[in-house]
C-alpha positions as CSV (number, residue, x, y, z in Angstrom):
1,M,-22.2,17.3,-12.1
2,S,-20.3,20.1,-13.9
3,S,-18.1,20.6,-10.9
4,S,-17.1,16.9,-10.9
5,W,-16.4,17.1,-14.7
6,N,-14.2,20.1,-14.1
7,I,-12.2,18.3,-11.4
8,I,-11.8,15.3,-13.7
9,Q,-10.6,17.5,-16.6
10,Q,-8.1,19.3,-14.4
11,S,-6.6,16.0,-13.2
12,L,-6.3,14.5,-16.7
13,P,-2.7,15.8,-17.3
14,M,-1.4,14.1,-14.1
15,F,-3.4,10.9,-15.0
16,E,-1.9,11.0,-18.5
17,K,1.6,10.9,-17.1
18,G,0.7,8.0,-14.7
19,F,-1.0,6.2,-17.7
20,V,2.2,6.4,-19.8
21,L,4.4,5.4,-17.0
22,T,2.1,2.3,-16.3
23,L,2.3,1.3,-19.9
24,W,6.1,1.6,-19.9
25,L,6.7,-0.3,-16.7
26,S,4.2,-3.0,-17.8
27,F,5.9,-3.3,-21.1
28,V,9.4,-3.6,-19.8
29,G,8.3,-5.9,-17.0
30,I,6.4,-8.2,-19.3
31,I,9.1,-8.5,-21.8
32,G,11.6,-9.3,-19.1
33,S,9.3,-11.8,-17.6
34,I,8.8,-13.6,-20.9
35,I,12.6,-13.8,-21.4
36,V,13.2,-15.1,-17.8
37,G,10.3,-17.5,-18.0
38,L,11.5,-18.9,-21.3
39,I,15.0,-19.5,-20.0
40,C,13.9,-21.1,-16.7
41,S,11.3,-23.3,-18.6
42,L,13.8,-24.6,-21.1
43,V,16.4,-25.2,-18.4
44,Q,13.9,-27.2,-16.5
45,Y,12.5,-29.1,-19.5
46,F,16.0,-30.3,-20.5
47,K,17.1,-30.7,-16.9
48,V,20.3,-28.8,-17.2
49,P,22.5,-29.7,-14.2
50,V,22.7,-27.2,-11.4
51,L,20.7,-24.6,-13.4
52,H,17.7,-26.8,-13.2
53,Q,17.7,-26.8,-9.4
54,I,18.4,-23.0,-9.3
55,A,15.5,-22.4,-11.6
56,S,13.2,-24.5,-9.4
57,I,14.2,-22.7,-6.3
58,Y,13.7,-19.3,-7.9
59,I,10.2,-20.3,-9.1
60,E,9.1,-21.5,-5.7
61,I,10.4,-18.4,-3.9
62,S,8.9,-16.0,-6.4
63,R,5.5,-17.6,-6.7
64,N,5.1,-18.0,-2.9
65,T,6.0,-14.5,-1.9
66,P,3.8,-11.4,-2.6
67,L,5.0,-8.7,-4.9
68,L,4.6,-6.2,-2.1
69,I,7.1,-8.0,0.0
70,Q,9.6,-8.4,-2.9
71,L,9.3,-4.6,-3.5
72,F,9.9,-3.7,0.1
73,F,12.9,-6.0,0.1
74,L,14.3,-4.4,-3.1
75,Y,13.6,-0.8,-2.1
76,Y,14.3,-0.9,1.7
77,A,16.4,-3.9,2.5
78,F,19.0,-3.8,-0.3
79,P,20.2,-0.2,0.7
80,V,21.2,-1.6,4.1
81,I,23.8,-3.8,2.4
82,G,24.9,-1.0,0.1
83,I,22.7,-1.9,-3.0
84,K,20.4,0.9,-3.9
85,F,18.0,1.1,-6.9
86,G,15.7,3.9,-8.0
87,A,11.9,3.3,-7.4
88,Q,11.1,2.6,-11.0
89,L,14.0,0.1,-11.4
90,C,12.9,-1.6,-8.2
91,G,9.4,-1.9,-9.7
92,I,10.6,-3.3,-13.0
93,I,13.0,-5.8,-11.2
94,G,10.1,-6.9,-8.9
95,L,7.7,-7.4,-11.7
96,I,10.2,-9.4,-13.7
97,F,11.1,-11.4,-10.6
98,L,7.5,-12.3,-10.0
99,G,6.4,-12.5,-13.6
100,G,9.3,-14.7,-14.7
101,S,8.2,-17.5,-12.4
102,Y,4.6,-17.3,-13.7
103,M,5.7,-17.3,-17.3
104,A,8.1,-20.2,-16.6
105,E,5.2,-22.3,-15.3
106,G,3.0,-21.4,-18.3
107,F,5.8,-22.2,-20.8
108,T,6.6,-25.5,-18.9
109,G,3.1,-26.6,-19.4
110,G,3.3,-25.8,-23.1
111,F,6.6,-27.6,-23.6
112,N,5.4,-30.6,-21.7
113,G,2.6,-30.6,-24.3
114,V,4.9,-31.4,-27.0
115,T,4.5,-35.2,-27.8
116,K,7.5,-37.4,-26.8
117,S,7.4,-39.0,-30.2
118,Q,8.4,-35.7,-31.9
119,V,11.2,-35.2,-29.4
120,E,12.4,-38.8,-29.9
121,S,12.2,-38.3,-33.7
122,G,14.4,-35.3,-33.4
123,K,17.0,-37.2,-31.3
124,A,16.8,-40.1,-33.9
125,I,18.0,-37.8,-36.7
126,G,20.8,-36.5,-34.5
127,L,19.5,-33.1,-33.4
128,S,21.5,-31.6,-30.4
129,R,19.7,-30.4,-27.3
130,W,19.9,-26.9,-28.6
131,Q,18.4,-27.9,-32.0
132,L,15.6,-29.8,-30.3
133,A,14.7,-26.7,-28.4
134,K,14.9,-24.5,-31.4
135,Y,13.2,-26.6,-34.0
136,V,11.0,-28.9,-32.1
137,V,10.1,-28.0,-28.6
138,F,10.0,-24.2,-28.6
139,P,7.8,-23.6,-31.7
140,Q,5.1,-26.0,-30.7
141,G,5.4,-25.4,-26.9
142,F,5.2,-21.6,-27.3
143,S,2.0,-21.8,-29.2
144,L,0.5,-24.1,-26.5
145,S,1.6,-21.6,-23.9
146,V,-0.2,-18.6,-25.4
147,P,-3.3,-18.9,-23.1
148,A,-1.2,-19.0,-20.0
149,M,1.0,-16.2,-21.3
150,A,-2.0,-14.0,-22.1
151,A,-3.4,-14.5,-18.6
152,N,0.0,-13.6,-17.1
153,V,0.2,-10.4,-19.1
154,I,-3.1,-9.2,-17.7
155,F,-2.1,-10.3,-14.3
156,L,1.2,-8.3,-14.4
157,I,-0.3,-5.1,-15.6
158,K,-2.7,-5.2,-12.7
159,E,0.1,-5.9,-10.4
160,T,1.7,-2.5,-11.3
161,S,-0.9,-0.9,-8.9
162,I,1.2,-2.2,-6.0
163,F,4.1,0.1,-7.2
164,T,2.3,2.8,-5.3
165,V,4.0,1.5,-2.0
166,I,7.4,2.7,-3.2
167,A,6.0,5.9,-4.5
168,I,6.2,5.2,-8.3
169,P,3.8,7.8,-9.8
170,E,1.7,5.3,-11.9
171,L,-2.1,5.4,-12.2
172,T,-2.9,4.2,-8.8
173,N,-0.4,6.3,-7.0
174,T,-1.6,9.4,-9.0
175,A,-5.2,8.7,-7.9
176,L,-4.2,8.3,-4.3
177,D,-2.1,11.5,-4.3
178,L,-4.9,13.5,-5.8
179,I,-7.4,12.0,-3.3
180,G,-5.1,12.9,-0.4
181,M,-4.7,16.5,-1.7
182,Y,-8.3,17.3,-2.7
183,Y,-10.5,14.8,-1.0
184,R,-12.5,14.0,-4.2
185,S,-12.5,10.2,-4.1
186,N,-15.3,9.5,-6.6
187,E,-13.9,11.6,-9.4
188,Y,-10.4,10.4,-9.1
189,L,-11.3,6.7,-8.6
190,F,-13.5,7.0,-11.7
191,V,-10.6,8.2,-13.8
192,L,-8.4,5.5,-12.3
193,V,-10.9,2.7,-13.3
194,V,-11.3,4.2,-16.8
195,G,-7.5,4.3,-17.2
196,Y,-7.0,0.6,-16.4
197,A,-10.1,-0.3,-18.6
198,I,-8.5,1.6,-21.5
199,I,-5.4,-0.6,-21.1
200,L,-6.9,-3.9,-20.2
201,I,-10.1,-4.3,-22.2
202,P,-8.5,-3.8,-25.7
203,L,-5.5,-5.9,-24.6
204,S,-7.8,-8.7,-23.3
205,I,-9.7,-8.8,-26.6
206,I,-6.5,-8.8,-28.7
207,L,-5.0,-11.7,-26.6
208,T,-8.3,-13.6,-26.8
209,L,-8.2,-13.3,-30.6
210,L,-4.6,-14.3,-30.7
211,E,-5.3,-17.4,-28.4
212,K,-8.1,-18.5,-30.7
213,R,-5.9,-18.1,-33.8
214,V,-3.1,-20.0,-32.3
215,R,-5.4,-22.7,-31.1
216,Y,-7.2,-23.2,-34.5
217,G,-3.9,-23.0,-36.2
218,S,-2.5,-25.8,-34.1
219,F,-5.6,-27.9,-34.7
220,G,-5.3,-27.2,-38.5
221,N,-1.8,-28.4,-38.4
């Protein structure tokens, strides 16, 4: 038991680096996904010519291809045509590419939940399409989208474990490297599970509380 604890202690500095990197990649990827998702969702909601079709094609391709394949394409196929990204940038682009489509679907569900009467009322008082989006559709639709957005945030953080295939030293890659070097699977997998639990459990609780607050606030209004 003491031997296992010593092994865990010795590995903590490496896991700490992987933990910080996982948080950073997740944060950037999630923010990027929300931005892309919002843009695509609004473009689809207002059926902007040409952009509406492009957004639909992007969402279908992104949602129907695994992140693993997307990362392979970014990291190994693009250099063949002279476009080369670092591993971490590939990971962020891949996460945003995947997450943007899921966020777009979530936001679209929220925006479609805004009653037509409110949209028609906005048009009746002369609001432009941009003003409708800013003052009517976005505020209400965003609050209705919080449950889907929360689920996607958790999903995207867990998807960072796939980054190990392009040698990004996040939590999973760190654990696999240590197992490969020292053959102590139980200890390193235990630290890996604890690392993800430290990220996901508090975040899940916070997002659940936020979802309840938004839901009851909406009902109160």
